[in-house]
N, C-alpha and C positions, 0 to 999 in steps of 0.2 A: 640520537635515539630518544624519542619522547616516551616518558614513563610516568605513571601515576600509581603509587603503591606497587602492587605486583603486576599491574597492566602495562604491557609494552606495545606501542603502535608499530606494526610491521606492514610491508607492502601487501602481504596476504590479507591482513585485516582490512586494508583499504579496499581491496578487490571484493571481499565478502560484503562489506557495508554497502558498496555501490550495487552489488547484485541483490542485496536484501530489498532495496528500494527500486529495483529495476531501472537504474540509471545507466543508460546505454551511450555509446559514442554518438548516436543520432541526437540524443538530448543535449550533449555537450556542444555538438555542431550548431544546433538551433540557437543555443544561448550565445555562442560566439558571434553568430550572425546578428542577433538582437542586441548585443552589447552596446554598439554605438548609440542606438536609440535610447537605451536605458540610462546610460551615463551622461548623455547630452544635457539632461535636466537634473543632474545629481543634486545641485544646490537646492533646487525647489523641493525635490524629493526628501532630502534630509531635513529641511525646514518643516515640511508636513509631518515628518516622523516625530520631531521634537515638540511640535505643537501638541501632538497627541500625548506624548509623555508628560508634558507640563500641565495638561488638563486634568491629571489625576493627582490627588493629594499625596499619596504615598511616594510616587516617583518624583513629584515636584519637590518634596522635602529632601529627597536623596540628591537632587541636582541643584540645591540652593547655594552651594559654595560659589564665591565670586570667580567668574571666568571658567567654571567647570563645563557649562553647556557648550561654549565655543570650542573648548579643547576636545570635548567628546564628539562634536560635529565633525572635526577633522578626522578622528578615528573612524567614525561611522561612514564618512565619505569613502575612505579607503576600503572599509569592509564591503560596502555596497558594490564597489567596482570588482572586488574579488568574488562576491556572491554571484554576479552576473557574467563573470569572465569566460565561462565555459571550460575552465581548467580546474579540475578537482583531483589533485594529486596528493601525495603524502604530506607535502608542505601545507596544503590547504587544510587537511585534517588536523595537523598539529596546531595551526592557528585557532581553529574552532574549539579544540579541546582546551586550549589555554584560556579562551573566553569563559568556558564553563567553570574552570578552576577559579578564575577571578570572581565570578558571580558567587560561587560558594564561599569564598574567603571573605567577601565584603558583606555577606548575609543577605544578598538580594533574593527574595522569594522567587522560585521558579515560575509561578503563575504570571509574574510581570514580564519576564523575558519571553515566555510563551506567547503572550498577547502581542509583544513587540514584533515577533516574527509574522504573525497574522497581519499586522498593520503593514509590514513591508509588502506582503503579497497583495493586499488591497491596492496600495499605491502603484505597484508594478503593473497590476491589471489595468489601471487607468492609463498608464503610460503606453503600454503595448496596444491597447484598444485604439488610442489616438494614432500611434505610429503605423499600424497595419490597416486601419480603416476597414474596408469591406473584404479584405483578404482573410476570411474567417478561419480557413484551415490553418494558415500560418499562425494566426493569433492564438487559437486554442491549443495547437500543438506546442507552441513556445510557452504558453502559460502552464500547461501540464508539466513540461520539462522543468520550469522554474519551481513549480510546486514540489517536485521531487527533491530538488536541491535544498529548498527550505526545510523539507522533512528531514533530510540528512543533517542539516545544521542543528535542528532541534534535537535530534537523537544524540548527536555528538556533545552538544552542550549539556544535556541531561546526564549522559554517561559520565562526563567529566565531573559534574556536580556530585553525582552519586559516588564515584570513585574517590574523590577528594574527601567527601564526608565519611565514607567507610574507613578510610585510612586513619581517621581520628577516633573511630569508635573502638571500644573494647569488644573483643570477640565473644559475646555472650548471646544466648538464645534470644533475649529480649531485643538486643541491638539488631540481630538478624531479622527479626520480625518487623522492626521499624523500617529497616532498609527495604524489605520486600514490599511493605505497604507503600513506601515512598515511590518505589518503582511502578507499582500498579497505578498510583494516583497520577504520576507524570505521564505514563503511557495513555491513560484514559483522557488526560488533558490534551495530549497531542492529537489523538484520534478525533476528539470533539472539535478542536480548532481547525483541523483539516477538512472535516466533513462540512462545516459551515460554508466556507467559500465554494466548495464543490457543489453544494446544493444551489447556491446562487448562480454559478456558472451554468448548471443544468437547466435551471429555470429560464435564464437568459437565452440559452440555445433554443429552448422550446418556443419562446416568443418570436425569435428571429426566423425560425424555420417556418412558422405559420404565415410569413409575409408572402404576398401574392406576386411580387415582382422579382423573386429570386430565379436565377438561371438553374438549369439542371446540375451544372457543376458545383454551384454554390450550395444547393441542397445536399448533394453528395458529401461535400466537405463538412457541412454542419452535422450530417448523420454520423460521419466518422468521428467528429469531435465529441458528439454525445456518447458514442460507444466507448471512446477513450476515457470519458468522465466516469462512466460506469465501471470500467476496468480499474481505474484509480481508486474509486470508492471501495471496490472489492479488495484491492490490495491493502487499503487502510484497515478494513475489517479483519483481514488475515493477520496483520500485525497485532491487533487487539486480542484475537483468539489465541495466538501463540504465547503472548505475554501472560494472559490469564492462566494458561496451562502451566507455565513456568512457576507461577506463584500458587498453584493449586486452587485457583478460583474459577476455573471453567467448569460449570456444573450443568448437568442435563435436567430439564424439567419434563417429566414424563406425562403423557396424556394419550387418550385413545385417538388414533388418527387413521385416515385412509391413505395409505402410501401410494396407491394407484392414482388417486385424485391429485395429490401433491405433485407427483411426477408429471402428470398431464399439464398442470398449470405452469410448471417450470419450463417444460418443453415448448408449450404455446408461447411463452414469453420470449423464447429464443428464436422463433421461426423467422421473424423479420431480419434479425442479425445474421442468421444463417443464409438467407436469400441474398442479402447484400454481399456476403462473402462468396456467393455462387455455390453454396452447399445446400443440402436438404437435411432435415432432422426428422427422424422417425421414432415412434413410441410403440413398443411391443409388450404384450402381457395382458393380464386380466383387468377388468374395469374396477375391481374393488379388492383391496388387501388390507385387512384390519390388523394393526399392530399397536403396541404401546411404546412410544418413543418421544423424542424431542423434535417437533416439527421444524422449528427454526434452524437447528443445526443440520438436519437432513436437507433442507432447502439450500443452505449455504454450501454444503458439500456437493450437491448435485449441480448447482450453478457453477462452481469452480471447475468441476470435471467436464461439463458441457463446453464451457468457454475454452478450456485447453484443447478439447477435441476439435472444435471449429477452427482454431488457429493452426492445427497440425494436419488437418485433412485436406488433400489436394482438391482444387476446384473441380466441380462436376460430380463429386462423390457425396456420400451421406454419412451422418453421424446417427447411430442407433442407441436409443435408451431402452433397455430391456429389463422387465420385471419377471422374476421366476422364483419358484419354490426351491430353496436350497435343501430343505428338509422340513419335517413337521414342526420344527422349532425355529427355523431361520429363513429369511427372505433375502434373495440376491438382487441388488439393483446395480445394473451394469451400464457403462457408457463405452461404446465400441466405435473406434474410428478406423479409417483407411490410410493413416499416416505412414511414415517411413519405418515404424517399429522401433523398439528399444532393446539393445543388446542385453542378454540375460545377465551377464556379469556385472552390469552397472545398475540394474533395476532397483537394488536395495538402497541406492543413493537418492532415489526420487523423493523419499519422505523425510530426508534430513534437511534442516533449515538452510544450509548452504551447500547442499548436494549438487545444485545446478552448475556450480563452477567446475566441480570435478567431472561432471557429465560432459560439459562443453570441451574440456581438455581431452576427453576420450572420443571426441568427434560426434557426439550425440546432439541433435538439434532440440533444445529444450528452452522453455522460458526461464527467466530468472525470477527471484522473489520467493514468496512463501505460500503459493497456491496449494501445492500438494502437501507440504508439511502441515499447513493449516488444516487441510482435510483430514490428515492422519490424527491430529490432535483432537478434532471434533469427533471423529469416529471412535476414539478411545473413550471419550466422555459419554457416549451412548452405548458402550460395551459392544461396539461393532468392530469388524475387521475391514481394513482397506487393502485390497489386493490388486496387483498388476499382472497381466498376462500378455506376453508378446514373444514371437519367435525371433525378433530382432531384424526381420526382413521387411515385413509389411503388416501394418495394423497393430493396434494395441487395445486392450480391454481393461478398464479400471472398474472394479466391483466393490460395492459396499455390502457386506454380509451382516444383516441386522437381526438381532434376536427378536422373535415375534412378540414374546411376552403376552400372555393371555390378557384380554381386556379386564381392567379392574385390579390387576396385580399390584 
């Protein structure tokens, strides 16, 4: 049994962590298939990795002891094989947590091993690109799967670092504040490091898609890869929003906005994605609704809700975004789908960070991750309610009930 302080790693914790980052059996299968390509050039990959570390004064000083680099190269070779193995069980989790403990004990600043993970992703991207050639769909799906595992490793290393450090702290308010600040800083760092390669991947996809010699199947594969990049980007932002809520730092910035215009812009942005999935998306309601709220948070909530609806709506049907007056003081923004419905008795689990696991056990088809919990957190930040309605047989409606707040309040 692995334990740090009061934390105990259990099989249930492993399941929750994988669900948190939407690591699926399909991701593990893709990495098992890609494993031979990735480990074939392990020596060259590890040499590139250490050339990167030795190019920085701080890490070069830490690695200056005679024979240390060669010994660490052996350990990194084993780690890279595990990272790309496609097997992420409790033993894998224990190894990653031990790495974080060691980093904390030797005083290695988190920013350095965060950067090291990003370098691994860059190197693996080059290897996969060469291995898969013009099989763009396989390349991008495998890369996204690997990105999820690297995200998992980052989170585990950071958690181990924090748990080990917390065990050494006295339990005072000041220590707690420092621990919370460290958690926020590390989460922001992870999000930033993951967004950078995603931006590069998206840009590369755009360039390749514009090529004139692509077949229809290749264009469809690239379109799917672009969509998955956007989904992964949203997942990363969800992690950030929930983390900020936990530390009390998710704040709303109120301004006078036209909710109808914002809804129309978000719906228009999803039309192509809906058409690719053989669905339609409709917008109902007035042309103008003036409220005072946070435009960015409302956009993110609506994007999450529409994305979920498209995923769970049968082909040939539609998703409806509806604006209506809840009362003289509140506006209702609803996303309505024709999916299989959600049983009444489990609807309360939808907004819990790990509620998806419990729902799947109950036989409900839902996505993993933090989409709906993130929406719930953002709704609270703008003093709104996030509601779900479904008879459990067919169709669901997710509604954001927003206080109107007179302009200038």
